[in-house]
Biopython code that builds the backbone (N, CA, C, O; Angstrom):
import numpy as np
from Bio.PDB.StructureBuilder import StructureBuilder

atoms = [
    (1, "MET", "N", (56.735, 244.069, -47.504)),
    (1, "MET", "CA", (56.246, 245.362, -47.883)),
    (1, "MET", "C", (54.926, 245.330, -48.618)),
    (1, "MET", "O", (54.140, 246.277, -48.581)),
    (2, "LYS", "N", (54.705, 244.212, -49.286)),
    (2, "LYS", "CA", (53.555, 244.095, -50.099)),
    (2, "LYS", "C", (52.370, 243.979, -49.175)),
    (2, "LYS", "O", (51.318, 244.548, -49.467)),
    (3, "GLY", "N", (52.491, 243.280, -48.092)),
    (3, "GLY", "CA", (51.404, 243.252, -47.062)),
    (3, "GLY", "C", (51.081, 244.659, -46.459)),
    (3, "GLY", "O", (49.925, 245.027, -46.248)),
    (4, "TYR", "N", (52.157, 245.396, -46.206)),
    (4, "TYR", "CA", (51.940, 246.807, -45.718)),
    (4, "TYR", "C", (51.228, 247.629, -46.764)),
    (4, "TYR", "O", (50.303, 248.365, -46.419)),
    (5, "PHE", "N", (51.635, 247.540, -48.106)),
    (5, "PHE", "CA", (51.042, 248.192, -49.130)),
    (5, "PHE", "C", (49.558, 247.925, -49.181)),
    (5, "PHE", "O", (48.768, 248.862, -49.299)),
    (6, "TYR", "N", (49.159, 246.675, -49.096)),
    (6, "TYR", "CA", (47.768, 246.246, -49.144)),
    (6, "TYR", "C", (47.018, 246.896, -48.045)),
    (6, "TYR", "O", (45.912, 247.392, -48.258)),
    (7, "LYS", "N", (47.592, 246.912, -46.847)),
    (7, "LYS", "CA", (46.922, 247.521, -45.600)),
    (7, "LYS", "C", (46.710, 248.935, -45.794)),
    (7, "LYS", "O", (45.655, 249.440, -45.412)),
    (8, "VAL", "N", (47.699, 249.692, -46.406)),
    (8, "VAL", "CA", (47.515, 251.140, -46.620)),
    (8, "VAL", "C", (46.445, 251.375, -47.634)),
    (8, "VAL", "O", (45.627, 252.278, -47.463)),
    (9, "VAL", "N", (46.416, 250.567, -48.727)),
    (9, "VAL", "CA", (45.343, 250.728, -49.774)),
    (9, "VAL", "C", (43.990, 250.421, -49.193)),
    (9, "VAL", "O", (42.999, 251.088, -49.490)),
    (10, "PHE", "N", (43.961, 249.423, -48.378)),
    (10, "PHE", "CA", (42.694, 249.048, -47.715)),
    (10, "PHE", "C", (42.184, 250.252, -46.840)),
    (10, "PHE", "O", (41.029, 250.645, -46.998)),
    (11, "ALA", "N", (42.960, 250.807, -45.984)),
    (11, "ALA", "CA", (42.593, 251.868, -45.158)),
    (11, "ALA", "C", (42.332, 253.140, -45.931)),
    (11, "ALA", "O", (41.431, 253.895, -45.565)),
    (12, "LEU", "N", (43.084, 253.410, -46.988)),
    (12, "LEU", "CA", (42.795, 254.556, -47.900)),
    (12, "LEU", "C", (41.499, 254.458, -48.560)),
    (12, "LEU", "O", (40.752, 255.434, -48.630)),
    (13, "SER", "N", (41.176, 253.227, -49.086)),
    (13, "SER", "CA", (39.936, 252.941, -49.759)),
    (13, "SER", "C", (38.732, 253.200, -48.860)),
    (13, "SER", "O", (37.735, 253.780, -49.290)),
    (14, "GLN", "N", (38.838, 252.769, -47.621)),
    (14, "GLN", "CA", (37.759, 252.929, -46.700)),
    (14, "GLN", "C", (37.573, 254.466, -46.368)),
    (14, "GLN", "O", (36.447, 254.950, -46.256)),
    (15, "SER", "N", (38.607, 255.132, -46.233)),
    (15, "SER", "CA", (38.557, 256.592, -45.843)),
    (15, "SER", "C", (37.998, 257.459, -47.024)),
    (15, "SER", "O", (37.185, 258.363, -46.832)),
    (16, "ILE", "N", (38.462, 257.142, -48.190)),
    (16, "ILE", "CA", (37.993, 257.960, -49.380)),
    (16, "ILE", "C", (36.530, 257.650, -49.661)),
    (16, "ILE", "O", (35.776, 258.534, -50.069)),
    (17, "SER", "N", (36.127, 256.414, -49.449)),
    (17, "SER", "CA", (34.763, 256.017, -49.785)),
    (17, "SER", "C", (33.811, 256.232, -48.615)),
    (17, "SER", "O", (32.624, 255.950, -48.776)),
    (18, "SER", "N", (34.219, 256.683, -47.515)),
    (18, "SER", "CA", (33.321, 256.758, -46.350)),
    (18, "SER", "C", (31.994, 257.434, -46.499)),
    (18, "SER", "O", (31.019, 257.056, -45.851)),
    (19, "PRO", "N", (31.946, 258.455, -47.368)),
    (19, "PRO", "CA", (30.666, 259.127, -47.419)),
    (19, "PRO", "C", (29.648, 258.234, -48.219)),
    (19, "PRO", "O", (28.464, 258.568, -48.259)),
    (20, "MET", "N", (30.092, 257.114, -48.851)),
    (20, "MET", "CA", (29.150, 256.279, -49.638)),
    (20, "MET", "C", (29.033, 254.923, -48.992)),
    (20, "MET", "O", (28.550, 253.995, -49.640)),
    (21, "LYS", "N", (29.480, 254.738, -47.651)),
    (21, "LYS", "CA", (29.325, 253.457, -47.103)),
    (21, "LYS", "C", (27.985, 252.888, -46.991)),
    (21, "LYS", "O", (27.815, 251.669, -47.020)),
    (22, "GLU", "N", (26.993, 253.749, -46.860)),
    (22, "GLU", "CA", (25.666, 253.204, -46.725)),
    (22, "GLU", "C", (25.118, 252.522, -47.932)),
    (22, "GLU", "O", (24.186, 251.724, -47.838)),
    (23, "ILE", "N", (25.674, 252.819, -49.043)),
    (23, "ILE", "CA", (25.262, 252.212, -50.346)),
    (23, "ILE", "C", (25.547, 250.767, -50.429)),
    (23, "ILE", "O", (24.706, 250.011, -50.914)),
    (24, "ILE", "N", (26.680, 250.335, -49.988)),
    (24, "ILE", "CA", (27.078, 248.953, -50.173)),
    (24, "ILE", "C", (27.388, 248.415, -48.852)),
    (24, "ILE", "O", (27.886, 249.155, -48.003)),
    (25, "GLU", "N", (27.127, 247.146, -48.600)),
    (25, "GLU", "CA", (27.416, 246.446, -47.336)),
    (25, "GLU", "C", (28.859, 246.628, -47.036)),
    (25, "GLU", "O", (29.695, 246.543, -47.936)),
    (26, "GLU", "N", (29.190, 246.881, -45.770)),
    (26, "GLU", "CA", (30.605, 247.153, -45.289)),
    (26, "GLU", "C", (31.470, 245.969, -45.500)),
    (26, "GLU", "O", (32.570, 246.133, -46.028)),
    (27, "ASN", "N", (31.100, 244.871, -45.159)),
    (27, "ASN", "CA", (32.014, 243.648, -45.224)),
    (27, "ASN", "C", (32.300, 243.310, -46.738)),
    (27, "ASN", "O", (33.437, 243.032, -47.120)),
    (28, "HIS", "N", (31.350, 243.344, -47.469)),
    (28, "HIS", "CA", (31.496, 243.071, -48.974)),
    (28, "HIS", "C", (32.334, 244.086, -49.593)),
    (28, "HIS", "O", (33.157, 243.765, -50.451)),
    (29, "PHE", "N", (32.170, 245.361, -49.191)),
    (29, "PHE", "CA", (32.703, 246.431, -49.955)),
    (29, "PHE", "C", (34.204, 246.671, -49.704)),
    (29, "PHE", "O", (34.953, 246.890, -50.656)),
    (30, "SER", "N", (34.620, 246.636, -48.528)),
    (30, "SER", "CA", (35.990, 246.987, -48.290)),
    (30, "SER", "C", (37.043, 246.026, -48.991)),
    (30, "SER", "O", (37.983, 246.479, -49.643)),
    (31, "ARG", "N", (36.836, 244.762, -48.824)),
    (31, "ARG", "CA", (37.850, 243.747, -49.335)),
    (31, "ARG", "C", (37.741, 243.753, -50.861)),
    (31, "ARG", "O", (38.791, 243.827, -51.499)),
    (32, "GLU", "N", (36.610, 243.684, -51.487)),
    (32, "GLU", "CA", (36.496, 243.659, -52.912)),
    (32, "GLU", "C", (36.971, 245.004, -53.543)),
    (32, "GLU", "O", (37.590, 244.972, -54.607)),
    (33, "MET", "N", (36.720, 246.095, -52.966)),
    (33, "MET", "CA", (37.125, 247.323, -53.417)),
    (33, "MET", "C", (38.664, 247.449, -53.412)),
    (33, "MET", "O", (39.271, 247.941, -54.363)),
    (34, "THR", "N", (39.253, 246.994, -52.324)),
    (34, "THR", "CA", (40.738, 246.961, -52.237)),
    (34, "THR", "C", (41.361, 246.045, -53.259)),
    (34, "THR", "O", (42.369, 246.388, -53.877)),
    (35, "ASP", "N", (40.787, 244.918, -53.434)),
    (35, "ASP", "CA", (41.234, 244.009, -54.446)),
    (35, "ASP", "C", (41.238, 244.591, -55.864)),
    (35, "ASP", "O", (42.162, 244.409, -56.657)),
    (36, "PHE", "N", (40.179, 245.277, -56.111)),
    (36, "PHE", "CA", (40.022, 245.988, -57.459)),
    (36, "PHE", "C", (41.205, 246.977, -57.567)),
    (36, "PHE", "O", (41.944, 246.958, -58.551)),
    (37, "VAL", "N", (41.368, 247.815, -56.576)),
    (37, "VAL", "CA", (42.373, 248.886, -56.675)),
    (37, "VAL", "C", (43.780, 248.232, -56.766)),
    (37, "VAL", "O", (44.578, 248.688, -57.586)),
    (38, "VAL", "N", (44.109, 247.243, -56.010)),
    (38, "VAL", "CA", (45.351, 246.599, -56.018)),
    (38, "VAL", "C", (45.507, 245.848, -57.508)),
    (38, "VAL", "O", (46.583, 245.865, -58.106)),
    (39, "GLY", "N", (44.475, 245.277, -57.967)),
    (39, "GLY", "CA", (44.446, 244.731, -59.320)),
    (39, "GLY", "C", (44.824, 245.635, -60.356)),
    (39, "GLY", "O", (45.622, 245.292, -61.228)),
    (40, "GLN", "N", (44.257, 246.876, -60.316)),
    (40, "GLN", "CA", (44.563, 247.886, -61.284)),
    (40, "GLN", "C", (46.106, 248.309, -61.168)),
    (40, "GLN", "O", (46.786, 248.580, -62.158)),
    (41, "PHE", "N", (46.565, 248.334, -59.903)),
    (41, "PHE", "CA", (47.952, 248.660, -59.675)),
    (41, "PHE", "C", (48.822, 247.597, -60.367)),
    (41, "PHE", "O", (49.830, 247.956, -60.976)),
    (42, "HIS", "N", (48.494, 246.394, -60.301)),
    (42, "HIS", "CA", (49.263, 245.369, -60.958)),
    (42, "HIS", "C", (49.189, 245.371, -62.537)),
    (42, "HIS", "O", (50.023, 244.765, -63.210)),
    (43, "ARG", "N", (48.210, 246.043, -63.055)),
    (43, "ARG", "CA", (48.070, 246.121, -64.462)),
    (43, "ARG", "C", (48.952, 247.344, -65.025)),
    (43, "ARG", "O", (49.106, 247.502, -66.236)),
    (44, "MET", "N", (49.483, 248.141, -64.127)),
    (44, "MET", "CA", (50.296, 249.331, -64.612)),
    (44, "MET", "C", (51.673, 248.865, -65.090)),
    (44, "MET", "O", (52.152, 247.776, -64.772)),
    (45, "ALA", "N", (52.251, 249.729, -65.845)),
    (45, "ALA", "CA", (53.665, 249.526, -66.290)),
    (45, "ALA", "C", (54.570, 249.499, -65.079)),
    (45, "ALA", "O", (54.286, 250.181, -64.095)),
    (46, "GLY", "N", (55.647, 248.738, -65.115)),
    (46, "GLY", "CA", (56.484, 248.512, -64.028)),
    (46, "GLY", "C", (57.053, 249.870, -63.365)),
    (46, "GLY", "O", (57.148, 249.991, -62.144)),
    (47, "TYR", "N", (57.396, 250.809, -64.213)),
    (47, "TYR", "CA", (57.986, 252.089, -63.688)),
    (47, "TYR", "C", (56.870, 252.851, -62.909)),
    (47, "TYR", "O", (57.148, 253.482, -61.889)),
    (48, "LEU", "N", (55.662, 252.788, -63.381)),
    (48, "LEU", "CA", (54.509, 253.433, -62.692)),
    (48, "LEU", "C", (54.267, 252.715, -61.309)),
    (48, "LEU", "O", (54.068, 253.318, -60.255)),
    (49, "GLN", "N", (54.310, 251.396, -61.452)),
    (49, "GLN", "CA", (54.057, 250.580, -60.205)),
    (49, "GLN", "C", (55.004, 251.012, -59.139)),
    (49, "GLN", "O", (54.612, 251.244, -57.995)),
    (50, "LEU", "N", (56.267, 251.121, -59.514)),
    (50, "LEU", "CA", (57.313, 251.423, -58.505)),
    (50, "LEU", "C", (57.052, 252.835, -57.833)),
    (50, "LEU", "O", (57.125, 253.009, -56.617)),
    (51, "ALA", "N", (56.761, 253.757, -58.687)),
    (51, "ALA", "CA", (56.528, 255.077, -58.188)),
    (51, "ALA", "C", (55.265, 255.203, -57.260)),
    (51, "ALA", "O", (55.271, 255.916, -56.256)),
    (52, "LEU", "N", (54.176, 254.458, -57.668)),
    (52, "LEU", "CA", (52.992, 254.454, -56.869)),
    (52, "LEU", "C", (53.164, 253.668, -55.588)),
    (52, "LEU", "O", (52.631, 254.038, -54.541)),
    (53, "PHE", "N", (53.941, 252.539, -55.681)),
    (53, "PHE", "CA", (54.274, 251.737, -54.487)),
    (53, "PHE", "C", (55.033, 252.520, -53.432)),
    (53, "PHE", "O", (54.758, 252.397, -52.238)),
    (54, "ILE", "N", (56.005, 253.340, -53.882)),
    (54, "ILE", "CA", (56.760, 254.188, -52.977)),
    (54, "ILE", "C", (55.898, 255.247, -52.424)),
    (54, "ILE", "O", (55.963, 255.517, -51.224)),
    (55, "ALA", "N", (55.084, 255.871, -53.227)),
    (55, "ALA", "CA", (54.148, 256.950, -52.766)),
    (55, "ALA", "C", (53.140, 256.411, -51.712)),
    (55, "ALA", "O", (52.875, 257.069, -50.707)),
    (56, "THR", "N", (52.604, 255.238, -51.957)),
    (56, "THR", "CA", (51.734, 254.645, -51.057)),
    (56, "THR", "C", (52.314, 254.301, -49.689)),
    (56, "THR", "O", (51.700, 254.474, -48.636)),
    (57, "ILE", "N", (53.511, 253.814, -49.785)),
    (57, "ILE", "CA", (54.198, 253.432, -48.517)),
    (57, "ILE", "C", (54.468, 254.774, -47.774)),
    (57, "ILE", "O", (54.214, 254.866, -46.573)),
    (58, "PHE", "N", (54.975, 255.797, -48.473)),
    (58, "PHE", "CA", (55.201, 257.102, -47.871)),
    (58, "PHE", "C", (53.897, 257.588, -47.192)),
    (58, "PHE", "O", (53.896, 257.984, -46.027)),
    (59, "PHE", "N", (52.838, 257.544, -47.929)),
    (59, "PHE", "CA", (51.466, 257.965, -47.417)),
    (59, "PHE", "C", (51.142, 257.210, -46.170)),
    (59, "PHE", "O", (50.535, 257.824, -45.293)),
    (60, "GLY", "N", (51.456, 255.994, -45.980)),
    (60, "GLY", "CA", (51.227, 255.222, -44.903)),
    (60, "GLY", "C", (52.028, 255.648, -43.662)),
    (60, "GLY", "O", (51.538, 255.674, -42.533)),
    (61, "PHE", "N", (53.302, 255.983, -43.955)),
    (61, "PHE", "CA", (54.175, 256.415, -42.917)),
    (61, "PHE", "C", (53.810, 257.912, -42.486)),
    (61, "PHE", "O", (54.031, 258.305, -41.341)),
    (62, "TYR", "N", (53.263, 258.691, -43.431)),
    (62, "TYR", "CA", (52.953, 259.978, -43.137)),
    (62, "TYR", "C", (51.984, 260.147, -42.022)),
    (62, "TYR", "O", (51.975, 261.189, -41.365)),
    (63, "GLY", "N", (51.147, 259.139, -41.775)),
    (63, "GLY", "CA", (50.228, 259.131, -40.661)),
    (63, "GLY", "C", (50.846, 259.351, -39.325)),
    (63, "GLY", "O", (50.177, 259.779, -38.385)),
    (64, "ILE", "N", (52.172, 259.051, -39.219)),
    (64, "ILE", "CA", (52.918, 259.260, -37.964)),
    (64, "ILE", "C", (52.895, 260.794, -37.615)),
    (64, "ILE", "O", (52.787, 261.185, -36.453)),
    (65, "PHE", "N", (53.003, 261.630, -38.684)),
    (65, "PHE", "CA", (53.068, 263.052, -38.480)),
    (65, "PHE", "C", (51.636, 263.679, -38.195)),
    (65, "PHE", "O", (51.493, 264.779, -37.663)),
    (66, "ILE", "N", (50.618, 262.879, -38.596)),
    (66, "ILE", "CA", (49.236, 263.337, -38.378)),
    (66, "ILE", "C", (48.680, 262.973, -36.931)),
    (66, "ILE", "O", (48.067, 263.762, -36.213)),
    (67, "GLY", "N", (48.986, 261.670, -36.620)),
    (67, "GLY", "CA", (48.446, 261.134, -35.376)),
    (67, "GLY", "C", (49.365, 260.273, -34.611)),
    (67, "GLY", "O", (48.943, 259.597, -33.673)),
    (68, "GLY", "N", (50.624, 260.268, -34.973)),
    (68, "GLY", "CA", (51.515, 259.425, -34.209)),
    (68, "GLY", "C", (51.524, 257.953, -34.473)),
    (68, "GLY", "O", (52.189, 257.210, -33.751)),
    (69, "LYS", "N", (50.808, 257.491, -35.487)),
    (69, "LYS", "CA", (50.628, 256.112, -35.852)),
    (69, "LYS", "C", (50.680, 255.975, -37.353)),
    (69, "LYS", "O", (50.489, 256.955, -38.072)),
    (70, "LEU", "N", (50.936, 254.766, -37.844)),
    (70, "LEU", "CA", (50.848, 254.535, -39.282)),
    (70, "LEU", "C", (49.347, 254.706, -39.741)),
    (70, "LEU", "O", (48.403, 254.440, -38.997)),
    (71, "PHE", "N", (49.218, 255.148, -40.964)),
    (71, "PHE", "CA", (47.967, 255.603, -41.476)),
    (71, "PHE", "C", (46.864, 254.469, -41.172)),
    (71, "PHE", "O", (45.790, 254.832, -40.692)),
    (72, "GLN", "N", (47.071, 253.251, -41.408)),
    (72, "GLN", "CA", (46.055, 252.292, -41.197)),
    (72, "GLN", "C", (45.714, 252.048, -39.800)),
    (72, "GLN", "O", (44.711, 251.387, -39.531)),
    (73, "HIS", "N", (46.495, 252.547, -38.853)),
    (73, "HIS", "CA", (46.201, 252.386, -37.372)),
    (73, "HIS", "C", (45.546, 253.662, -36.808)),
    (73, "HIS", "O", (45.199, 253.719, -35.628)),
    (74, "LEU", "N", (45.386, 254.662, -37.650)),
    (74, "LEU", "CA", (44.794, 255.961, -37.070)),
    (74, "LEU", "C", (43.270, 255.772, -36.977)),
    (74, "LEU", "O", (42.649, 254.938, -37.636)),
    (75, "PRO", "N", (42.733, 256.627, -36.098)),
    (75, "PRO", "CA", (41.261, 256.548, -35.943)),
    (75, "PRO", "C", (40.660, 257.097, -37.295)),
    (75, "PRO", "O", (41.354, 257.831, -37.998)),
    (76, "GLU", "N", (39.470, 256.774, -37.640)),
    (76, "GLU", "CA", (38.847, 257.182, -38.912)),
    (76, "GLU", "C", (38.858, 258.698, -39.048)),
    (76, "GLU", "O", (39.062, 259.188, -40.158)),
    (77, "LYS", "N", (38.653, 259.463, -37.992)),
    (77, "LYS", "CA", (38.657, 260.935, -38.162)),
    (77, "LYS", "C", (39.967, 261.418, -38.580)),
    (77, "LYS", "O", (40.031, 262.362, -39.368)),
    (78, "LEU", "N", (41.075, 260.826, -38.101)),
    (78, "LEU", "CA", (42.448, 261.275, -38.498)),
    (78, "LEU", "C", (42.770, 260.781, -39.917)),
    (78, "LEU", "O", (43.487, 261.454, -40.657)),
    (79, "LYS", "N", (42.259, 259.647, -40.283)),
    (79, "LYS", "CA", (42.453, 259.190, -41.609)),
    (79, "LYS", "C", (41.901, 260.149, -42.561)),
    (79, "LYS", "O", (42.587, 260.579, -43.489)),
    (80, "VAL", "N", (40.620, 260.523, -42.358)),
    (80, "VAL", "CA", (39.968, 261.385, -43.227)),
    (80, "VAL", "C", (40.650, 262.692, -43.258)),
    (80, "VAL", "O", (40.766, 263.288, -44.328)),
    (81, "ARG", "N", (41.121, 263.190, -42.127)),
    (81, "ARG", "CA", (41.941, 264.437, -42.190)),
    (81, "ARG", "C", (43.214, 264.307, -42.991)),
    (81, "ARG", "O", (43.544, 265.209, -43.761)),
    (82, "GLN", "N", (43.889, 263.293, -42.847)),
    (82, "GLN", "CA", (45.054, 263.022, -43.712)),
    (82, "GLN", "C", (44.756, 263.080, -45.295)),
    (82, "GLN", "O", (45.457, 263.687, -46.105)),
    (83, "VAL", "N", (43.694, 262.406, -45.570)),
    (83, "VAL", "CA", (43.258, 262.336, -46.967)),
    (83, "VAL", "C", (42.966, 263.780, -47.476)),
    (83, "VAL", "O", (43.435, 264.231, -48.521)),
    (84, "LYS", "N", (42.215, 264.398, -46.706)),
    (84, "LYS", "CA", (41.763, 265.858, -47.044)),
    (84, "LYS", "C", (42.970, 266.704, -47.093)),
    (84, "LYS", "O", (43.020, 267.521, -48.013)),
    (85, "SER", "N", (43.983, 266.645, -46.232)),
    (85, "SER", "CA", (45.092, 267.487, -46.183)),
    (85, "SER", "C", (45.893, 267.179, -47.534)),
    (85, "SER", "O", (46.390, 268.114, -48.161)),
    (86, "TRP", "N", (46.005, 265.941, -47.947)),
    (86, "TRP", "CA", (46.737, 265.720, -49.158)),
    (86, "TRP", "C", (45.907, 266.116, -50.461)),
    (86, "TRP", "O", (46.449, 266.528, -51.487)),
    (87, "LYS", "N", (44.585, 265.952, -50.313)),
    (87, "LYS", "CA", (43.775, 266.373, -51.459)),
    (87, "LYS", "C", (43.808, 267.817, -51.706)),
    (87, "LYS", "O", (43.637, 268.202, -52.862)),
    (88, "HIS", "N", (44.015, 268.695, -50.733)),
    (88, "HIS", "CA", (43.945, 270.131, -50.857)),
    (88, "HIS", "C", (45.349, 270.647, -50.641)),
    (88, "HIS", "O", (45.513, 271.834, -50.358)),
    (89, "SER", "N", (46.382, 269.808, -50.762)),
    (89, "SER", "CA", (47.726, 270.318, -50.488)),
    (89, "SER", "C", (48.260, 271.206, -51.591)),
    (89, "SER", "O", (47.779, 271.154, -52.723)),
    (90, "LYS", "N", (49.226, 272.000, -51.277)),
    (90, "LYS", "CA", (49.896, 272.888, -52.277)),
    (90, "LYS", "C", (50.775, 272.101, -53.170)),
    (90, "LYS", "O", (51.097, 272.539, -54.274)),
    (91, "ILE", "N", (51.178, 270.942, -52.722)),
    (91, "ILE", "CA", (52.037, 270.022, -53.525)),
    (91, "ILE", "C", (51.199, 269.154, -54.484)),
    (91, "ILE", "O", (50.447, 268.264, -54.089)),
    (92, "SER", "N", (51.386, 269.479, -55.759)),
    (92, "SER", "CA", (50.477, 268.818, -56.726)),
    (92, "SER", "C", (50.671, 267.220, -56.708)),
    (92, "SER", "O", (49.729, 266.490, -57.015)),
    (93, "TYR", "N", (51.833, 266.741, -56.366)),
    (93, "TYR", "CA", (51.999, 265.313, -56.251)),
    (93, "TYR", "C", (51.075, 264.670, -55.197)),
    (93, "TYR", "O", (50.560, 263.575, -55.419)),
    (94, "PHE", "N", (50.875, 265.316, -54.105)),
    (94, "PHE", "CA", (49.972, 264.832, -53.026)),
    (94, "PHE", "C", (48.613, 264.839, -53.603)),
    (94, "PHE", "O", (47.922, 263.833, -53.448)),
    (95, "ARG", "N", (48.137, 265.881, -54.266)),
    (95, "ARG", "CA", (46.855, 266.018, -54.832)),
    (95, "ARG", "C", (46.528, 264.933, -55.833)),
    (95, "ARG", "O", (45.470, 264.304, -55.822)),
    (96, "ASP", "N", (47.556, 264.751, -56.741)),
    (96, "ASP", "CA", (47.373, 263.644, -57.798)),
    (96, "ASP", "C", (47.343, 262.301, -57.225)),
    (96, "ASP", "O", (46.646, 261.435, -57.753)),
    (97, "PHE", "N", (48.045, 262.060, -56.183)),
    (97, "PHE", "CA", (48.061, 260.792, -55.545)),
    (97, "PHE", "C", (46.713, 260.420, -55.047)),
    (97, "PHE", "O", (46.247, 259.310, -55.303)),
    (98, "ILE", "N", (46.035, 261.344, -54.313)),
    (98, "ILE", "CA", (44.617, 261.211, -53.780)),
    (98, "ILE", "C", (43.672, 261.083, -54.935)),
    (98, "ILE", "O", (42.776, 260.240, -54.889)),
    (99, "ARG", "N", (43.824, 261.887, -55.987)),
    (99, "ARG", "CA", (42.929, 261.899, -57.100)),
    (99, "ARG", "C", (43.036, 260.536, -57.811)),
    (99, "ARG", "O", (42.005, 260.019, -58.240)),
    (100, "PHE", "N", (44.194, 259.944, -57.955)),
    (100, "PHE", "CA", (44.336, 258.617, -58.498)),
    (100, "PHE", "C", (43.544, 257.600, -57.769)),
    (100, "PHE", "O", (42.751, 256.903, -58.401)),
    (101, "TYR", "N", (43.695, 257.456, -56.473)),
    (101, "TYR", "CA", (43.073, 256.519, -55.656)),
    (101, "TYR", "C", (41.509, 256.825, -55.641)),
    (101, "TYR", "O", (40.688, 255.908, -55.604)),
    (102, "GLU", "N", (41.172, 258.071, -55.668)),
    (102, "GLU", "CA", (39.715, 258.377, -55.648)),
    (102, "GLU", "C", (39.058, 257.960, -56.922)),
    (102, "GLU", "O", (37.919, 257.495, -56.929)),
    (103, "SER", "N", (39.748, 258.120, -57.958)),
    (103, "SER", "CA", (39.202, 257.709, -59.300)),
    (103, "SER", "C", (38.958, 256.158, -59.366)),
    (103, "SER", "O", (37.904, 255.703, -59.811)),
    (104, "LEU", "N", (39.892, 255.436, -58.944)),
    (104, "LEU", "CA", (39.693, 253.940, -58.907)),
    (104, "LEU", "C", (38.623, 253.538, -57.940)),
    (104, "LEU", "O", (37.830, 252.654, -58.264)),
    (105, "ILE", "N", (38.550, 254.120, -56.793)),
    (105, "ILE", "CA", (37.571, 253.734, -55.792)),
    (105, "ILE", "C", (36.110, 254.138, -56.312)),
    (105, "ILE", "O", (35.152, 253.373, -56.203)),
    (106, "TYR", "N", (36.033, 255.354, -56.860)),
    (106, "TYR", "CA", (34.675, 255.711, -57.331)),
    (106, "TYR", "C", (34.317, 254.919, -58.535)),
    (106, "TYR", "O", (33.153, 254.551, -58.693)),
    (107, "LEU", "N", (35.227, 254.642, -59.372)),
    (107, "LEU", "CA", (34.961, 253.632, -60.550)),
    (107, "LEU", "C", (34.398, 252.386, -60.038)),
    (107, "LEU", "O", (33.374, 251.910, -60.527)),
    (108, "TRP", "N", (35.064, 251.810, -59.015)),
    (108, "TRP", "CA", (34.579, 250.522, -58.501)),
    (108, "TRP", "C", (33.191, 250.648, -57.833)),
    (108, "TRP", "O", (32.324, 249.796, -58.031)),
    (109, "LEU", "N", (32.989, 251.746, -57.022)),
    (109, "LEU", "CA", (31.745, 251.939, -56.386)),
    (109, "LEU", "C", (30.551, 252.079, -57.370)),
    (109, "LEU", "O", (29.505, 251.443, -57.235)),
    (110, "PHE", "N", (30.776, 252.908, -58.305)),
    (110, "PHE", "CA", (29.727, 253.080, -59.306)),
    (110, "PHE", "C", (29.454, 251.867, -60.119)),
    (110, "PHE", "O", (28.303, 251.609, -60.471)),
    (111, "SER", "N", (30.476, 251.103, -60.437)),
    (111, "SER", "CA", (30.257, 249.941, -61.157)),
    (111, "SER", "C", (29.564, 248.913, -60.314)),
    (111, "SER", "O", (28.754, 248.152, -60.843)),
    (112, "GLU", "N", (29.822, 248.849, -59.094)),
    (112, "GLU", "CA", (29.100, 247.970, -58.151)),
    (112, "GLU", "C", (27.690, 248.349, -57.930)),
    (112, "GLU", "O", (26.853, 247.464, -57.757)),
    (113, "ILE", "N", (27.356, 249.632, -57.924)),
    (113, "ILE", "CA", (25.924, 250.150, -57.822)),
    (113, "ILE", "C", (25.269, 249.738, -59.175)),
    (113, "ILE", "O", (24.141, 249.244, -59.147)),
    (114, "GLU", "N", (25.895, 249.909, -60.312)),
    (114, "GLU", "CA", (25.294, 249.551, -61.553)),
    (114, "GLU", "C", (24.999, 248.096, -61.596)),
    (114, "GLU", "O", (23.897, 247.729, -62.003)),
    (115, "ARG", "N", (25.883, 247.247, -61.213)),
    (115, "ARG", "CA", (25.693, 245.763, -61.167)),
    (115, "ARG", "C", (24.597, 245.438, -60.243)),
    (115, "ARG", "O", (23.786, 244.588, -60.612)),
    (116, "LYS", "N", (24.459, 245.985, -59.112)),
    (116, "LYS", "CA", (23.302, 245.699, -58.257)),
    (116, "LYS", "C", (22.017, 246.063, -58.840)),
    (116, "LYS", "O", (21.051, 245.311, -58.716)),
    (117, "ILE", "N", (21.939, 247.211, -59.493)),
    (117, "ILE", "CA", (20.658, 247.711, -60.210)),
    (117, "ILE", "C", (20.358, 246.689, -61.241)),
    (117, "ILE", "O", (19.217, 246.243, -61.358)),
    (118, "ARG", "N", (21.336, 246.305, -61.989)),
    (118, "ARG", "CA", (21.005, 245.374, -63.114)),
    (118, "ARG", "C", (20.484, 243.969, -62.574)),
    (118, "ARG", "O", (19.610, 243.324, -63.154)),
    (119, "GLU", "N", (21.112, 243.566, -61.403)),
    (119, "GLU", "CA", (20.712, 242.257, -60.770)),
    (119, "GLU", "C", (19.230, 242.453, -60.359)),
    (119, "GLU", "O", (18.419, 241.549, -60.562)),
    (120, "ASN", "N", (18.889, 243.560, -59.816)),
    (120, "ASN", "CA", (17.495, 243.829, -59.328)),
    (120, "ASN", "C", (16.478, 243.842, -60.521)),
    (120, "ASN", "O", (15.343, 243.379, -60.406)),
    (121, "LEU", "N", (16.941, 244.382, -61.628)),
    (121, "LEU", "CA", (16.102, 244.482, -62.824)),
    (121, "LEU", "C", (15.820, 243.093, -63.402)),
    (121, "LEU", "O", (14.708, 242.870, -63.881)),
    (122, "TYR", "N", (16.737, 242.175, -63.384)),
    (122, "TYR", "CA", (16.560, 240.850, -63.952)),
    (122, "TYR", "C", (16.169, 239.819, -62.955)),
    (122, "TYR", "O", (16.139, 238.641, -63.311)),
    (123, "ASP", "N", (15.869, 240.157, -61.741)),
    (123, "ASP", "CA", (15.427, 239.144, -60.724)),
    (123, "ASP", "C", (14.009, 238.753, -60.899)),
    (123, "ASP", "O", (13.498, 237.929, -60.142)),
]
sb = StructureBuilder()
sb.init_structure("model")
sb.init_model(0)
sb.init_chain("A")
sb.init_seg("    ")
for serial, (resi, resn, name, xyz) in enumerate(atoms, 1):
    if name == "N":
        sb.init_residue(resn, " ", resi, " ")
    sb.init_atom(name, np.array(xyz, "f"), 0.0, 1.0, " ", f" {name:<3s}", serial, name[0])
structure = sb.get_structure()
């Protein structure tokens, strides 16, 4: 299940950050960003980890209702649709789930942008 969890987080990270893909090279960005998000997950208290793990697995399986496949196997268009449907859901738990991942992903993206700017300043 941990491998499946990583795959869902990887696909979710790509879908949430898709508007900013031009900023950072694609190969570099997906794996490192996912590692950052999973690293933050492992720093959480155990009871929070369990809840988020279950929610993430559920989110991955929810793709079956959207496009007949697990989330990480959906085409990008359907992944984005699923993220948007959860982000604007009437169920606050779904909205909070997406907000949590968005916060971590944008934190990593902006930290990466800042790091690149600093590298360019001191080159």
